[in-house]
C-alpha positions in Angstrom: 0.0 0.0 0.0 1.3 3.5 -0.9 1.9 5.7 2.1 -0.6 8.6 2.2 0.3 12.3 2.0 -1.9 14.9 3.6 -2.9 18.0 1.7 -4.3 20.9 3.7 -6.6 23.1 1.7 -8.9 26.1 1.9 -11.6 26.5 -0.6 -11.1 30.3 -0.9 -7.6 29.8 -2.2 -6.8 29.3 -5.9 -3.4 27.9 -5.1 -5.0 25.2 -3.0 -7.3 24.4 -5.9 -4.3 23.9 -8.3 -2.6 21.7 -5.7 -5.6 19.5 -5.2 -5.9 19.1 -9.0 -2.3 18.0 -9.1 -2.9 15.6 -6.3 -6.0 14.1 -8.1 -3.9 13.5 -11.2 -1.3 11.5 -9.2 -3.9 9.6 -7.2 -5.9 8.6 -10.3 -2.7 7.3 -11.8 -2.1 5.2 -8.7 1.3 6.9 -8.1 0.4 8.7 -4.9 -2.3 8.7 -2.3 -3.5 11.9 -0.6 -5.9 12.6 2.3 -7.9 15.9 2.1 -7.4 18.0 5.2 -8.7 21.5 6.0 -6.8 24.6 7.0 -8.4 28.0 7.5 -6.6 31.0 6.1 -9.1 33.2 8.0 -8.2 31.6 11.3 -4.5 31.5 10.5 -4.4 35.2 9.7 -6.8 36.3 12.4 -5.3 39.2 14.5 -6.3 37.5 17.8 -4.0 34.6 16.9 -1.0 36.7 16.0 2.0 35.9 18.2 0.0 33.2 20.1 1.6 29.7 20.6 -1.8 28.2 19.8 -5.0 29.6 18.3 -7.3 31.5 20.6 -9.7 32.4 17.8 -11.3 29.4 16.1 -13.3 29.3 13.0 -15.3 26.4 14.4 -16.5 28.6 17.3 -18.1 31.2 14.9 -21.8 31.3 13.8 -22.3 30.3 10.2 -24.0 33.6 9.3 -21.5 36.0 11.1 -18.2 37.6 10.1 -16.7 38.8 6.9 -17.2 37.2 3.5 -14.3 34.8 3.5 -15.1 33.7 7.1 -18.7 32.8 6.2 -17.9 31.2 2.8 -14.9 29.1 4.0 -16.9 27.8 7.0 -19.8 26.9 4.8 -17.5 25.0 2.4 -15.5 23.2 5.0 -18.7 21.9 6.8 -20.2 20.9 3.4 -17.0 19.0 2.4 -17.0 17.1 5.7 -20.6 16.1 5.1 -19.8 15.0 1.5 -16.9 12.9 2.8 -19.3 10.9 4.9 -20.6 9.3 1.7 -17.1 7.9 0.9 -13.6 9.0 0.0 -14.3 9.3 -3.8 -17.4 11.3 -3.1 -15.4 13.6 -0.9 -12.8 14.1 -3.6 -15.5 14.6 -6.3 -17.3 17.2 -4.2 -14.1 19.0 -3.3 -12.9 19.3 -6.9 -16.4 20.3 -8.2 -16.6 23.1 -5.6 -13.0 24.3 -6.3 -13.7 24.3 -10.0 -17.0 26.2 -9.6 -15.3 28.9 -7.6 -11.9 29.3 -9.2 -12.4 28.1 -12.8 -16.0 29.1 -13.4 -15.7 32.2 -11.1 -18.9 31.5 -9.2 -19.4 32.8 -5.7 -18.6 30.4 -2.9 -22.1 30.2 -1.5 -25.0 27.7 -0.9 -25.8 27.6 -4.7 -22.2 26.5 -5.4 -22.3 23.9 -2.6 -25.4 22.4 -4.0 -24.2 22.4 -7.6 -21.0 20.7 -6.4 -23.1 18.1 -4.6 -25.0 17.4 -7.8 -21.8 17.2 -9.9 -20.4 14.7 -7.4 -23.6 12.7 -7.6 -24.1 12.7 -3.9 -27.2 11.3 -2.3 -28.8 14.7 -1.7 -31.0 13.5 1.2 -28.1 12.0 3.0 -26.1 15.1 2.3 -28.8 17.3 3.9 -29.1 15.0 6.9 -25.3 15.0 7.4 -25.1 18.7 7.1 -27.7 19.0 9.8 -25.1 17.4 12.2 -23.5 20.8 12.7 -21.8 19.9 16.0 -20.3 16.7 14.6 -19.0 18.3 11.5 -17.5 21.2 13.5 -15.7 18.7 15.7 -14.1 17.0 12.7 -13.1 20.3 11.2 -11.7 21.4 14.6 -9.4 18.4 14.7 -8.1 19.3 11.2 -7.5 22.9 12.2 -5.8 21.8 15.5 -3.4 19.5 13.6 -2.7 22.2 11.1 -1.8 24.5 14.0 0.4 21.9 15.6 2.3 21.3 12.3 2.6 25.0 11.7 0.7 25.2 8.5 0.4 28.8 7.3 -0.7 28.6 3.7 -2.7 26.4 1.3 -1.9 24.0 -0.1 0.5 22.5 2.4 1.5 18.9 1.8 2.5 16.7 4.6 4.6 13.7 3.5 4.4 10.2 5.2 7.6 10.9 7.0 6.2 14.1 8.6 8.0 16.6 6.3 5.7 19.5 5.4 5.8 22.6 3.2 3.5 25.1 1.5 3.6 24.7 -2.3 2.2 27.7 -4.2 1.0 26.7 -7.6 0.8 29.6 -10.1 -0.1 27.2 -12.9 -2.7 24.4 -13.3 -2.1 21.0 -14.7 -4.3 18.0 -15.3 -1.6 16.2 -17.3 0.2 13.2 -15.7 3.7 13.8 -16.9 3.6 17.5 -15.8 2.0 16.6 -12.4 4.7 13.9 -11.8 7.4 16.4 -12.6 6.1 19.1 -10.4 5.6 16.7 -7.5 9.1 15.4 -7.9 10.4 18.9 -7.8 8.5 19.5 -4.6 10.1 16.5 -3.0 13.6 17.5 -4.1 13.3 20.9 -2.6 11.7 19.6 0.6 14.5 17.1 1.1 17.4 19.2 -0.1 20.2 19.8 2.3 20.2 23.4 1.2 17.3 24.0 3.6 15.4 26.1 1.0 12.5 27.8 2.8 11.3 30.3 0.1 11.4 30.5 -3.6 9.6 33.5 -5.1 9.9 34.6 -8.7 10.6 38.3 -9.2 7.3 39.8 -10.4 8.9 41.5 -13.5 10.6 38.4 -14.7 8.3 36.0 -16.7 8.4 32.2 -16.5 10.9 30.4 -18.8 9.7 30.1 -22.4 9.5 26.3 -22.1 7.1 26.7 -19.2 5.0 29.2 -21.0 4.8 26.9 -24.1 3.8 24.0 -21.8 1.1 26.0 -20.1 -0.3 27.3 -23.4 -0.6 23.7 -24.7 -2.4 22.6 -21.5 -4.9 25.4 -21.7 -5.5 25.3 -25.5 
């Protein structure tokens, strides 16, 4: 059995979407396994948590209809994804990808309409989905466990991948791929950087310098 990697995501983040798409390509090819985990950028960046050794402000303590837009929409999405996952691992993945694509590819608002459209695209049992979503306390408890583990690991961005050996790093994807060869190459690059003795912590391209021409050509072919 292939050891599983964790991928911490937040539905409001386009980088997390691209990371989950890459993970899906590799898992469908049988090359890697991944477990979907949730990390809240709203909680991670909340001023009450700044400088604290552990979170004091928790997304799971907040009412669903309160707070700013990202707070409400991310909590809605997290709880819906937890409910979808109760119907099985594949259903959880299908729902997660459908919701990500609706928001970041189709540019739809992250709201109840998007959640229900994703549930339909994932072919969920809608009555079971409604029943599971009604278990608000249970879903919040599962989400709380994810957020607590993310805080213990030190996750600060999405997507963050945690490898079977415990190594973890944020991997910011500027480009999207659904092609196996490219996904394999990008995942290998991630592993090389993470395990490098150079201790590379940050790589950020200068904003006025474009990507190499080969990468531009590859991206154009994928999106054509």
